[in-house]
DRENKOLLO-372872 format. One record per residue (C-alpha): x, y, z; chain. Coordinates in steps of 0.2 Angstrom, whole numbers. Layout:
BEGIN
+-------+-------+-------+----+
|     X |     Y |     Z | ch |
+-------+-------+-------+----+
|     X |     Y |     Z |  A |
...
+-------+-------+-------+----+
This chain:
BEGIN
+-------+-------+-------+----+
|     X |     Y |     Z | ch |
+-------+-------+-------+----+
|  -184 |   -37 |  -138 |  A |
|  -170 |   -49 |  -140 |  A |
|  -156 |   -52 |  -127 |  A |
|  -144 |   -41 |  -136 |  A |
|  -156 |   -26 |  -135 |  A |
|  -159 |   -29 |  -117 |  A |
|  -140 |   -29 |  -113 |  A |
|  -136 |   -12 |  -120 |  A |
|  -118 |    -5 |  -118 |  A |
|  -125 |     6 |  -104 |  A |
|  -130 |   -10 |   -95 |  A |
|  -114 |   -18 |   -98 |  A |
|  -105 |    -4 |   -90 |  A |
|  -117 |    -4 |   -75 |  A |
|  -115 |   -23 |   -73 |  A |
|   -96 |   -23 |   -75 |  A |
|   -94 |   -10 |   -61 |  A |
|  -106 |   -19 |   -49 |  A |
|   -98 |   -36 |   -52 |  A |
|   -81 |   -29 |   -50 |  A |
|   -86 |   -20 |   -34 |  A |
|   -94 |   -36 |   -28 |  A |
|   -79 |   -47 |   -32 |  A |
|   -66 |   -36 |   -24 |  A |
|   -77 |   -36 |    -8 |  A |
|   -79 |   -54 |    -9 |  A |
|   -60 |   -56 |    -9 |  A |
|   -59 |   -46 |     7 |  A |
|   -55 |   -28 |     0 |  A |
|   -63 |   -12 |     6 |  A |
|   -72 |    -5 |    -9 |  A |
|   -78 |    13 |   -11 |  A |
|   -91 |    15 |   -26 |  A |
|   -94 |    32 |   -34 |  A |
|  -111 |    38 |   -35 |  A |
|  -117 |    53 |   -45 |  A |
|  -105 |    61 |   -57 |  A |
|   -91 |    50 |   -63 |  A |
|   -73 |    54 |   -59 |  A |
|   -64 |    54 |   -76 |  A |
|   -50 |    42 |   -71 |  A |
|   -58 |    28 |   -60 |  A |
|   -74 |    20 |   -55 |  A |
|   -70 |    12 |   -38 |  A |
|   -57 |    13 |   -25 |  A |
|   -51 |    -2 |   -16 |  A |
|   -40 |    -3 |    -1 |  A |
|   -32 |   -15 |    11 |  A |
|   -23 |    -8 |    26 |  A |
|   -14 |     7 |    21 |  A |
|   -14 |     2 |     2 |  A |
|   -26 |     9 |   -10 |  A |
|   -29 |     8 |   -29 |  A |
|   -40 |    18 |   -41 |  A |
|   -49 |     5 |   -52 |  A |
|   -56 |    10 |   -69 |  A |
|   -68 |    -4 |   -74 |  A |
|   -71 |    -8 |   -92 |  A |
|   -85 |   -20 |   -97 |  A |
|   -87 |   -29 |  -114 |  A |
|   -99 |   -42 |  -122 |  A |
|   -90 |   -44 |  -138 |  A |
|   -72 |   -50 |  -133 |  A |
|   -63 |   -34 |  -134 |  A |
|   -61 |   -17 |  -126 |  A |
|   -59 |    -1 |  -136 |  A |
|   -47 |    10 |  -127 |  A |
|   -36 |    22 |  -137 |  A |
|   -46 |    25 |  -153 |  A |
|   -49 |    44 |  -148 |  A |
|   -31 |    47 |  -147 |  A |
|   -27 |    43 |  -165 |  A |
|   -22 |    58 |  -175 |  A |
|   -34 |    61 |  -190 |  A |
|   -28 |    52 |  -205 |  A |
|   -14 |    43 |  -196 |  A |
|   -13 |    26 |  -188 |  A |
|     1 |    28 |  -176 |  A |
|    -5 |    16 |  -163 |  A |
|    10 |    18 |  -152 |  A |
|     8 |    37 |  -150 |  A |
|   -11 |    34 |  -146 |  A |
|    -7 |    21 |  -133 |  A |
|     7 |    33 |  -125 |  A |
|    -5 |    47 |  -125 |  A |
|   -19 |    37 |  -117 |  A |
|    -6 |    31 |  -104 |  A |
|    -1 |    48 |   -99 |  A |
|   -18 |    52 |   -93 |  A |
|   -17 |    39 |   -79 |  A |
|    -9 |    40 |   -62 |  A |
|     2 |    27 |   -55 |  A |
|   -11 |    22 |   -43 |  A |
|   -24 |    17 |   -56 |  A |
|   -27 |     0 |   -62 |  A |
|   -39 |    -7 |   -75 |  A |
|   -52 |   -21 |   -72 |  A |
|   -58 |   -28 |   -88 |  A |
|   -74 |   -38 |   -87 |  A |
|   -80 |   -49 |  -101 |  A |
|   -97 |   -55 |  -103 |  A |
|   -95 |   -64 |  -120 |  A |
|  -101 |   -82 |  -120 |  A |
|  -105 |   -80 |  -101 |  A |
|  -123 |   -85 |   -96 |  A |
|  -133 |   -75 |   -83 |  A |
|  -129 |   -87 |   -69 |  A |
|  -110 |   -87 |   -72 |  A |
|   -97 |   -74 |   -66 |  A |
|   -89 |   -65 |   -81 |  A |
|   -71 |   -67 |   -84 |  A |
|   -61 |   -53 |   -75 |  A |
|   -43 |   -46 |   -78 |  A |
|   -33 |   -33 |   -69 |  A |
|   -18 |   -24 |   -76 |  A |
|    -9 |    -7 |   -74 |  A |
|    -9 |     6 |   -88 |  A |
|     9 |     2 |   -92 |  A |
|     4 |   -17 |   -95 |  A |
|   -11 |   -12 |  -106 |  A |
|     0 |    -1 |  -117 |  A |
|    13 |   -14 |  -119 |  A |
|    -1 |   -26 |  -124 |  A |
|    -8 |   -14 |  -136 |  A |
|     9 |   -10 |  -144 |  A |
|    13 |   -28 |  -148 |  A |
|    -5 |   -32 |  -155 |  A |
|    -8 |   -36 |  -173 |  A |
|     9 |   -44 |  -175 |  A |
|    18 |   -28 |  -168 |  A |
|     9 |   -15 |  -178 |  A |
|    -1 |   -10 |  -163 |  A |
|   -20 |    -8 |  -160 |  A |
|   -32 |     3 |  -151 |  A |
|   -42 |   -12 |  -145 |  A |
|   -38 |   -24 |  -131 |  A |
|   -43 |   -41 |  -137 |  A |
|   -47 |   -55 |  -125 |  A |
|   -42 |   -68 |  -138 |  A |
|   -41 |   -64 |  -156 |  A |
|   -33 |   -74 |  -170 |  A |
|   -29 |   -62 |  -185 |  A |
|   -34 |   -69 |  -202 |  A |
|   -23 |   -71 |  -217 |  A |
|   -29 |   -54 |  -224 |  A |
|   -25 |   -44 |  -208 |  A |
|    -9 |   -35 |  -204 |  A |
|    -6 |   -47 |  -190 |  A |
|    -9 |   -62 |  -200 |  A |
|    -5 |   -78 |  -191 |  A |
|    -4 |   -70 |  -174 |  A |
|   -15 |   -71 |  -159 |  A |
|   -18 |   -57 |  -147 |  A |
|   -24 |   -63 |  -130 |  A |
|   -25 |   -56 |  -113 |  A |
|   -10 |   -62 |  -102 |  A |
|   -15 |   -76 |   -90 |  A |
|    -6 |   -66 |   -77 |  A |
|   -20 |   -53 |   -78 |  A |
|   -33 |   -64 |   -71 |  A |
|   -41 |   -56 |   -56 |  A |
|   -36 |   -65 |   -41 |  A |
|   -32 |   -60 |   -23 |  A |
|   -14 |   -63 |   -26 |  A |
|   -14 |   -52 |   -42 |  A |
|   -23 |   -38 |   -32 |  A |
|   -11 |   -39 |   -17 |  A |
|     4 |   -38 |   -29 |  A |
|    -3 |   -22 |   -37 |  A |
|    -8 |   -15 |   -20 |  A |
|    10 |   -18 |   -14 |  A |
|    18 |   -10 |   -29 |  A |
|     8 |     6 |   -29 |  A |
+-------+-------+-------+----+
């Protein structure tokens, strides 16, 4: 088996959740991990004092996270409507933790980002030169043949998972 066959999408999800839980704990937050049947909106709960967040963890090994494809109407490419529909499914206490394994060796920590659903939707809507996207890209330069030609979609640096970013989100929820 090749490395790619060993690190299946299922294992990417398991690894992403485990690494996210470990990193939150390492940074001093209480972490509650779900076992058994998954809740539809979140994978972990993190808390500090009286503040709590639901965390939906999304892992990737290809540089992007598919989020809103299932909300596109058949035959239509209305990316903004799909993003808004996706956003409506998430509560104000939910945040997303994006874990990226692309280009990361097994002995390194993957890159991690934290964002609210509102921030994610804004990023999706401005993607591809303003056309919108269903996929959140960590860093994608659109080719000359693409709708977003000449533009680059990248996860905002302010989303980098840090204790300060977590505290900011906890305080605002």
